C-alpha positions in Angstrom: -12.9 -31.3 -2.8 -11.5 -27.8 -2.7 -13.6 -24.6 -2.5 -12.2 -21.1 -2.6 -14.9 -19.1 -0.9 -15.3 -15.3 -0.8 -16.2 -14.1 2.7 -17.0 -10.6 1.6 -15.4 -7.3 2.4 -16.7 -7.1 6.0 -19.0 -8.8 8.5 -22.4 -9.4 7.1 -21.4 -9.9 3.5 -21.2 -13.7 3.3 -23.7 -15.3 0.9 -25.9 -18.2 2.0 -24.1 -20.6 -0.3 -20.7 -19.5 1.2 -22.0 -20.1 4.7 -23.2 -23.6 3.7 -19.8 -24.5 2.2 -17.9 -23.2 5.2 -20.2 -25.2 7.6 -19.6 -28.4 5.6 -15.8 -28.0 5.4 -13.6 -30.5 7.3 -10.7 -28.0 7.1 -10.9 -24.2 6.7 -7.8 -22.2 5.6 -7.7 -18.4 5.6 -5.9 -15.3 6.7 -6.6 -14.1 10.2 -9.0 -11.5 8.9 -10.8 -14.0 6.6 -11.2 -16.5 9.4 -12.6 -13.8 11.7 -15.2 -12.9 9.1 -16.4 -16.5 8.8 -15.6 -17.7 12.4 -19.2 -18.2 13.6 -19.9 -20.6 10.7 -16.8 -22.7 10.9 -17.3 -26.2 12.3 -14.2 -27.9 10.9 -10.5 -27.5 11.8 -9.2 -23.9 11.3 -5.8 -23.3 9.8 -4.8 -19.6 9.8 -2.5 -18.8 6.9 0.4 -16.6 7.8 2.2 -17.0 4.5 1.1 -17.6 0.9 2.9 -19.2 -2.1 3.0 -22.0 -4.6 4.2 -24.6 -2.1 1.4 -23.8 0.4 -1.2 -23.8 -2.4 -0.1 -27.3 -3.7 -0.2 -28.7 -0.1 -3.8 -27.4 0.3 -4.8 -28.9 -3.1 -3.2 -32.3 -2.1 -5.1 -32.3 1.2 -8.3 -31.6 -0.6 -8.0 -34.9 -2.5 -9.1 -36.7 0.7 -11.0 -34.0 2.6 -13.6 -31.3 2.1 -11.4 -28.2 2.3 -12.4 -24.5 2.1 -9.9 -21.7 1.5 -11.4 -18.3 2.6 -10.6 -15.3 0.5 -11.5 -11.8 1.7 -13.9 -10.0 -0.7 -14.2 -12.1 -3.8 -11.6 -14.8 -4.8 -11.5 -13.5 -8.3 -11.0 -9.8 -7.5 -7.4 -9.7 -6.6 -8.0 -12.8 -4.4 -6.8 -16.4 -4.0 -9.0 -17.8 -6.8 -6.2 -17.4 -9.4 -3.7 -19.4 -7.4 -5.7 -22.5 -6.4 -7.3 -25.2 -8.4 -10.8 -25.7 -7.0 -14.4 -24.5 -7.2 -14.8 -20.8 -6.8 -17.6 -19.3 -4.6 -17.9 -15.6 -5.2 -18.1 -13.0 -2.5 -19.1 -9.4 -2.2 -15.9 -7.4 -2.8 -14.8 -3.9 -2.0 -15.1 -3.2 -5.7 -18.8 -4.1 -5.7 -19.4 -1.8 -2.7 -17.4 1.0 -4.3 -19.5 0.7 -7.4 -22.7 0.8 -5.3 -21.5 3.9 -3.4 -20.5 5.7 -6.5 -23.6 4.5 -8.5 -21.4 3.1 -11.3 -21.8 0.1 -13.5 -18.9 -2.4 -13.5 -18.7 -2.2 -17.3 -18.0 1.5 -17.2 -14.7 1.2 -15.3 -11.3 -0.4 -15.5 -10.0 -2.0 -12.2 -6.3 -1.7 -11.4 -4.6 -3.5 -8.5 -2.1 -1.3 -6.8 -1.6 -3.1 -3.5 2.1 -3.1 -2.7 3.2 -2.2 -6.3 3.6 0.7 -8.6 0.8 0.8 -11.2 0.8 4.4 -12.4 1.6 3.6 -16.1 -1.2 1.0 -16.0 -3.6 3.6 -14.6 -2.6 6.2 -17.2 -3.4 3.7 -20.0 -6.7 2.7 -18.4 -7.8 6.4 -18.0 -7.1 7.0 -21.7 -9.0 3.9 -22.7 -12.0 4.0 -20.4 -11.8 7.4 -18.6 -12.9 5.8 -15.3 -10.7 3.7 -13.1 -11.1 2.0 -9.7 -7.7 1.5 -8.1 -7.3 -1.1 -5.3 -4.9 0.9 -3.2 -3.1 1.0 0.2 -1.7 3.9 2.2 1.4 3.9 0.1 -0.5 4.9 -3.0 0.6 8.4 -4.0 -2.3 10.6 -5.1 0.2 13.3 -6.2 1.4 11.0 -9.0 -2.1 11.1 -10.5 -1.7 14.8 -11.0 1.4 14.0 -13.0 -0.6 11.7 -15.3 -3.2 14.4 -16.0 -4.3 17.4 -14.1 -7.9 16.9 -15.2 -8.6 13.8 -13.1 -11.5 13.7 -10.6 -10.3 11.7 -7.5 -12.6 10.1 -4.9 -11.1 8.0 -2.1 -13.3 5.3 -0.5 -11.9 3.7 2.7 -12.9 0.8 4.9 -16.0 0.0 2.8 -18.6 -2.0 4.7 -17.0 -1.2 8.1 -18.3 1.2 10.8 -15.5 3.6 9.9 -16.3 3.7 6.2 -15.6 7.1 4.6 -15.4 8.9 1.3 -12.8 11.7 1.1 -9.9 13.0 -0.9 -7.0 11.5 1.1 -5.7 8.0 1.9 -5.4 7.0 5.5 -6.1 3.3 5.3 -4.7 0.1 3.6 -8.3 -0.8 2.8 -8.8 1.8 0.1 -10.3 2.2 -3.3 -9.5 5.2 -5.3 -11.9 6.3 -8.1 -10.4 8.3 -10.9 -12.2 9.9 -13.8 -10.7 11.8 -16.6 -12.8 15.0 -17.0 
């Protein structure tokens, strides 16, 4: 059986059910960061993933035919996570998106979420702002806030970094790869 388990955005954000699935797993896959977040609950064999892709996902699925396998996904597997790539049961986690919404006191149904990790998404952001007026952008330090001014000069920008960590901050500049940018057309 294969489970894709969200380990949350930071330490302390694992759900009770996620902890149980991790403890019961014979084999646990995950990035170094994901394994670190779940380490104290892992009893099975740990396999740190250093690369991702179709071949690796199919190998994991084949192994899960004979073993109880968990693949750890930081945050939530269905929020720009591994849930869309693997065929298994999904166990949600607490994502940076959820923390950002809590910090900003926004309802999920009021925003559009755009993934801008390692890719250009400015046209997508422009469309989303026009449709919904409020956008959460999953960003990294390469995201160019100046390009938002080119979209429309009447955009409120709030940068949320390292959500759930000791160095969490809300500002108007990007200094981390763990960033969410809130944009609101005003």
